[in-house]
N, C-alpha and C positions, 0 to 999 in steps of 0.2 A: 504250854508253858505260860505264866503269868508275869507280866511286865511288873518291875518295881514301881510302886506309887507313893507320893507323898501327899499330905492334906493337913491344912492349917484350919483348926476349929476356932470360930469367933464366938466366945462365950456371951458376949451381949448382943449378938446378931437378932434382929427382929423380923429379917427377910427370909433368911433361912435357919429355923430354929437349930440350937446347938444339938439337940438330940437327933434331929435329923442328919446333921452333919456327921456326928458320931456314928449313926448306923450306916452312912454311906461309906465313910472311912473303914469301918469294919468290913463291909461287903468287899471292898477293893483290898482289903488286907494291907492298908497303907500305913506308913510311918507317919505318925501324927505329931503336931505340936498344938498346944491350946493357948489362946492369947485372950486376955481380957480386953476385947475390941469389939466394936460395931460391925456391921458389914463392911465398912472401908477399912479393914485391917491394913491394907497396902499402903494407906496414906498416914494411918495413926502409929502403925509399928513397922516401917520400912526396914530397920535393921534386922529385925527377927525374920522378916519374911526374905529379905536378901540372904540370910544365913541358912534358911531352910532351902532356898534354891541352890546355894553353894554346896551345901551338905549333899543334896540329891545328885548335883553334878559330880562330885567327887566319889560318892558311892558308885555311880553308874561308870565312871572311868577307871575306877580301882583296878589295879592288876594289869592295866594295859600299858602302863609305862609311857604314856605318849604325852606330848606337849601340854594338851589341855589339863591333864592331871597336875602337872607341875605349876601351871597358871593358877588352877583352883586353890592348890596348896598355898601359893604366894598371896592370893587375895584374902584367904582365911587367915593366914599368919598376920597380914596387915590390918585385920579387922576393919575392912572398909567400911566408912560411914557414909550414909546417904544423904 
């Protein structure tokens, strides 16, 4: 069984080249997003990174009908700004 994975590719990263990131994401069979950012995408694109994390959490909790799923829906619907 493979665990679900997510990966954000930084298209302007000079530490880990984007092609290396794409290959890694492919090997992981990851759901990916691509951002026009440097290696510090958490700083330059916090909203996009937060959405990726929330989407991953929502997908992992989907179908459970638990409280965390409802909280994730609420956060996404409020379009939390960091």
